[in-house]
C-alpha positions as CSV (number, residue, x, y, z in Angstrom):
1,X,9.9,4.6,31.7
2,X,8.1,6.5,28.9
3,X,6.0,9.5,29.8
4,X,3.8,11.1,27.2
5,X,1.6,14.2,27.7
6,X,-0.9,15.4,25.1
7,X,-4.3,16.8,24.2
8,X,-7.3,14.9,23.0
9,X,-9.9,16.9,21.0
10,X,-13.3,16.8,22.7
11,X,-16.5,18.9,22.1
12,X,-14.6,21.9,20.8
13,X,-12.0,21.8,23.5
14,X,-9.1,19.6,24.5
15,X,-8.6,17.0,27.3
16,X,-5.1,16.9,28.7
17,X,-3.7,13.5,29.5
18,X,-0.5,12.0,31.0
19,X,0.5,8.4,30.0
20,X,3.1,6.7,32.0
21,X,4.5,3.4,30.5
22,X,7.2,1.1,31.9
23,X,10.0,0.2,29.6
24,X,9.4,-2.8,27.4
25,X,6.2,-4.6,27.0
26,X,3.8,-4.1,29.9
27,X,2.8,-7.4,31.6
28,X,-0.5,-6.0,33.1
29,X,-3.5,-4.2,31.6
30,X,-3.5,-0.4,31.7
31,X,-5.0,1.6,34.6
32,X,-7.0,4.8,34.0
33,X,-7.2,7.2,36.9
34,X,-10.4,9.2,37.2
35,X,-10.1,12.2,39.6
36,X,-12.6,13.7,41.9
37,X,-14.1,17.1,42.7
38,X,-16.0,17.6,40.7
39,X,-13.6,20.1,39.3
40,X,-10.4,19.2,41.3
41,X,-7.6,18.4,38.8
42,X,-5.7,15.1,38.9
43,X,-2.6,16.5,40.8
44,X,-3.5,15.0,44.2
45,X,-3.5,11.5,42.7
46,X,0.1,11.9,41.3
47,X,1.4,9.3,43.8
48,X,-0.6,6.6,41.9
49,X,2.0,6.9,39.2
50,X,3.9,4.4,41.3
51,X,1.5,1.7,39.9
52,X,3.4,2.0,36.6
53,X,5.8,-0.7,37.4
54,X,4.6,-3.2,34.9
55,X,1.5,-1.5,33.5
56,X,0.5,1.8,31.9
57,X,-1.1,4.4,34.1
58,X,-3.1,7.1,32.5
59,X,-4.1,10.4,34.1
60,X,-6.3,13.1,32.6
61,X,-7.9,16.3,33.7
62,X,-11.7,16.4,33.2
63,X,-12.7,19.2,30.9
64,X,-13.4,22.4,32.7
65,X,-10.6,22.1,35.2
66,X,-6.8,21.8,35.4
67,X,-5.0,21.5,32.1
68,X,-8.3,20.9,30.3
69,X,-10.0,24.3,30.2
70,X,-13.5,24.4,28.8
71,X,-14.1,26.2,25.5
72,X,-14.8,29.9,26.1
73,X,-18.3,29.7,24.6
74,X,-19.4,27.1,27.2
75,X,-21.6,28.0,30.1
76,X,-22.1,26.0,33.3
77,X,-25.0,24.0,31.8
78,X,-22.4,22.0,29.9
79,X,-21.2,20.3,33.1
80,X,-23.2,17.1,33.3
81,X,-22.7,13.5,34.2
82,X,-23.3,12.6,30.5
83,X,-20.5,15.0,29.4
84,X,-18.0,13.2,31.6
85,X,-19.1,9.7,30.7
86,X,-18.5,10.6,27.0
87,X,-15.2,12.2,27.9
88,X,-13.9,9.1,29.6
89,X,-14.9,6.9,26.6
90,X,-13.2,9.4,24.3
91,X,-10.0,9.2,26.4
92,X,-10.1,5.3,26.2
93,X,-10.7,5.2,22.5
94,X,-8.2,8.0,21.6
95,X,-5.4,6.2,23.4
96,X,-6.3,2.8,21.9
97,X,-6.9,1.2,25.2
98,X,-8.8,-2.0,24.5
99,X,-9.0,-3.5,28.0
100,X,-8.5,-1.5,31.1
101,X,-8.8,-1.2,34.8
102,X,-10.5,1.9,36.1
103,X,-9.7,3.7,39.4
104,X,-12.1,6.5,40.4
105,X,-11.6,8.6,43.5
106,X,-14.6,10.4,45.2
107,X,-16.6,12.0,42.3
108,X,-14.4,10.0,40.0
109,X,-15.9,6.8,41.5
110,X,-19.4,8.1,40.8
111,X,-18.3,8.6,37.2
112,X,-16.8,5.2,37.0
113,X,-20.0,3.6,38.2
114,X,-21.9,5.5,35.5
115,X,-19.4,4.6,32.8
116,X,-19.4,0.9,33.7
117,X,-23.2,0.7,33.7
118,X,-23.1,2.3,30.2
119,X,-20.2,0.4,28.6
120,X,-19.5,-2.8,30.5
121,X,-21.2,-4.9,27.9
122,X,-18.6,-3.9,25.3
123,X,-15.9,-5.7,27.5
124,X,-13.4,-2.9,27.7
125,X,-13.5,-2.6,31.5
126,X,-11.8,-5.5,33.3
127,X,-12.2,-4.2,36.9
128,X,-13.0,-1.1,38.8
129,X,-11.5,0.4,42.0
130,X,-14.0,2.7,43.8
131,X,-11.8,4.9,46.0
132,X,-14.0,6.8,48.5
133,X,-17.0,6.8,46.3
134,X,-20.8,6.4,46.9
135,X,-23.9,5.0,45.3
136,X,-26.0,8.1,45.8
137,X,-25.7,11.8,46.7
138,X,-28.5,11.4,49.2
139,X,-26.6,8.9,51.4
140,X,-23.5,11.1,51.1
141,X,-25.5,14.1,52.4
142,X,-26.9,12.1,55.3
143,X,-23.5,10.9,56.3
144,X,-22.0,14.4,55.9
145,X,-24.7,15.7,58.3
146,X,-23.9,13.0,60.8
147,X,-20.2,13.8,60.7
148,X,-20.9,17.5,61.0
149,X,-22.9,16.9,64.1
150,X,-19.8,15.4,65.7
151,X,-17.7,18.5,65.2
152,X,-17.1,20.9,68.1
153,X,-20.0,23.1,68.9
154,X,-18.2,26.3,68.0
155,X,-17.3,24.9,64.6
156,X,-20.9,23.8,63.9
157,X,-22.1,27.3,65.0
158,X,-19.6,29.0,62.6
159,X,-20.8,26.8,59.7
160,X,-24.4,27.5,60.5
161,X,-24.0,31.3,60.9
162,X,-22.1,31.7,57.6
163,X,-24.5,29.5,55.7
164,X,-27.5,31.4,56.9
165,X,-25.8,34.6,55.9
166,X,-24.9,33.2,52.5
167,X,-21.2,33.8,53.0
168,X,-19.8,30.3,52.5
169,X,-16.8,31.9,50.8
170,X,-15.8,33.9,53.9
171,X,-12.6,33.2,55.8
172,X,-14.7,32.2,58.9
173,X,-16.5,29.5,56.9
174,X,-13.3,28.3,55.3
175,X,-11.6,28.1,58.7
176,X,-14.5,26.0,60.0
177,X,-14.4,23.8,57.0
178,X,-10.7,23.3,57.5
179,X,-11.5,21.6,60.8
180,X,-13.7,19.1,58.9
181,X,-11.2,18.6,56.1
182,X,-8.4,17.8,58.6
183,X,-10.6,15.2,60.3
184,X,-12.4,13.6,57.3
185,X,-10.5,14.5,54.1
186,X,-6.8,14.3,54.8
187,X,-5.3,13.7,58.2
188,X,-1.7,14.1,57.2
189,X,-0.1,17.2,58.7
190,X,0.8,19.2,56.8
191,X,-1.2,18.3,53.7
192,X,1.0,16.8,50.9
193,X,2.0,19.4,48.3
194,X,0.1,17.7,45.5
195,X,-3.2,17.9,47.5
196,X,-2.7,21.5,48.3
197,X,-1.9,22.3,44.7
198,X,-5.0,20.4,43.5
199,X,-7.4,22.0,45.9
200,X,-6.0,25.5,45.2
201,X,-6.8,24.9,41.5
202,X,-10.4,23.7,41.9
203,X,-12.7,24.8,39.2
204,X,-15.5,26.5,41.1
205,X,-17.8,26.7,38.1
206,X,-17.7,22.9,37.8
207,X,-17.9,22.2,41.6
208,X,-20.7,24.7,42.3
209,X,-22.7,23.6,39.3
210,X,-22.5,19.9,40.0
211,X,-22.2,19.8,43.8
212,X,-22.9,23.1,45.6
213,X,-21.3,25.6,47.9
214,X,-19.7,23.1,50.3
215,X,-19.3,19.4,51.1
216,X,-22.5,19.7,53.3
217,X,-24.7,21.4,50.6
218,X,-25.5,19.0,47.8
219,X,-27.6,21.5,45.8
220,X,-26.1,21.1,42.3
221,X,-27.0,18.8,39.5
222,X,-25.7,15.8,41.4
223,X,-28.2,16.4,44.3
224,X,-30.6,13.7,43.0
225,X,-27.9,11.5,41.6
226,X,-28.1,7.8,42.4
227,X,-27.2,4.4,40.9
228,X,-28.0,2.5,44.1
229,X,-30.9,0.7,42.4
230,X,-28.7,-0.4,39.6
231,X,-25.6,-1.7,41.4
232,X,-26.8,-5.3,40.9
233,X,-26.3,-4.7,37.1
234,X,-22.5,-4.3,37.6
235,X,-20.7,-7.5,36.6
236,X,-17.0,-6.5,36.6
237,X,-15.0,-7.2,39.8
238,X,-14.9,-4.1,42.1
239,X,-12.6,-3.1,45.0
240,X,-14.3,-0.6,47.3
241,X,-11.6,1.1,49.3
242,X,-12.0,4.0,51.8
243,X,-10.7,5.2,55.1
244,X,-11.9,4.6,58.7
245,X,-12.5,8.4,59.1
246,X,-13.5,9.1,55.5
247,X,-16.3,11.5,54.6
248,X,-17.3,8.6,52.3
249,X,-18.0,6.7,55.5
250,X,-17.9,2.9,56.0
251,X,-21.7,2.9,55.8
252,X,-21.4,4.4,52.3
253,X,-18.9,1.8,51.3
254,X,-21.1,-0.9,52.6
255,X,-23.9,0.2,50.4
256,X,-21.7,-0.2,47.4
257,X,-20.3,-3.6,48.6
258,X,-23.8,-4.9,49.4
259,X,-25.1,-3.9,46.0
260,X,-22.3,-5.1,43.7
261,X,-22.1,-8.8,43.3
262,X,-18.4,-9.2,42.6
263,X,-17.0,-6.8,45.1
264,X,-14.7,-6.7,48.1
265,X,-14.4,-3.9,50.6
266,X,-11.3,-2.5,52.4
267,X,-11.5,0.1,55.1
268,X,-8.0,1.5,55.9
269,X,-7.4,2.1,59.6
270,X,-6.5,5.7,60.6
271,X,-7.2,7.1,57.1
272,X,-9.8,9.4,55.7
273,X,-10.8,10.5,52.2
274,X,-7.2,10.7,50.8
275,X,-6.1,7.3,52.1
276,X,-3.4,7.0,49.3
277,X,-1.7,10.1,50.9
278,X,-2.2,8.9,54.5
279,X,-1.1,5.2,54.3
280,X,0.5,4.6,50.9
281,X,1.9,1.1,51.7
282,X,-1.5,-0.2,52.8
283,X,-3.3,1.5,49.9
284,X,-0.7,0.3,47.3
285,X,-0.8,-3.3,48.5
286,X,-4.6,-3.5,48.6
287,X,-5.0,-2.1,45.2
288,X,-2.2,-4.1,43.6
289,X,-3.5,-7.4,45.0
290,X,-6.9,-6.6,43.7
291,X,-5.7,-5.6,40.2
292,X,-3.5,-8.7,39.9
293,X,-6.4,-10.9,41.0
294,X,-8.8,-9.3,38.6
295,X,-6.6,-9.9,35.6
296,X,-3.6,-12.3,36.2
297,X,-0.7,-11.9,33.8
């Protein structure tokens, strides 16, 4: 196994990447992993390195978070969907990856959808795995509100009280959010170390700019984001995978599945947003089967 880490120059800064290659000549096309957040570094997706049995697996931290700090002269207006589409294309080109599979998780799935809509005609993307993604921020917000209404009354009241006071960074609000996280983000107890490490390192400037103060408040630049009306334009095979209890609910996954012509959907029982950490065997087998079917060796 060959593991290379490096920096790719990008817009006055550098994008950190990790490239994992099996010994000898790979028999399968490379897999680029696109993390979520926005602003949560790739660490929580480290278990996906196990896909590097007969193919390259490439991780990177999106600029502005993790090992890819933004240039000091940037302000938050730099964090746009367009920035991250360009960054993903820069990573692909810089690593000389001609034909690839993409796997985007959460916000990373949003980004993969945008990237494929921009670049699929060039033929570089062979398939796409949308892990707990969505076609629009509006549907995400509707489903988040529905899940919130199912929380215990005292948790809902704590969320409401702190939001009205503008104190969403308070310990009380974070404690209430933790209840939601343990139900709909990761149901593994305790949380895996890689997830704890990633969430502790979230870039608040990126998250707050693009999303908002919490999972329930989509007030950032993604508030009006949607590709739902363009899903029919996607021609590459897609796997839509999420968890039974996911904040990216089965209804959200069904919107993607219904809109993309060459897609299949897998809802993993007992899992939530981090299904790769909750039921790795089911996740691994589902993704592996899809990748092999999309581009047989």
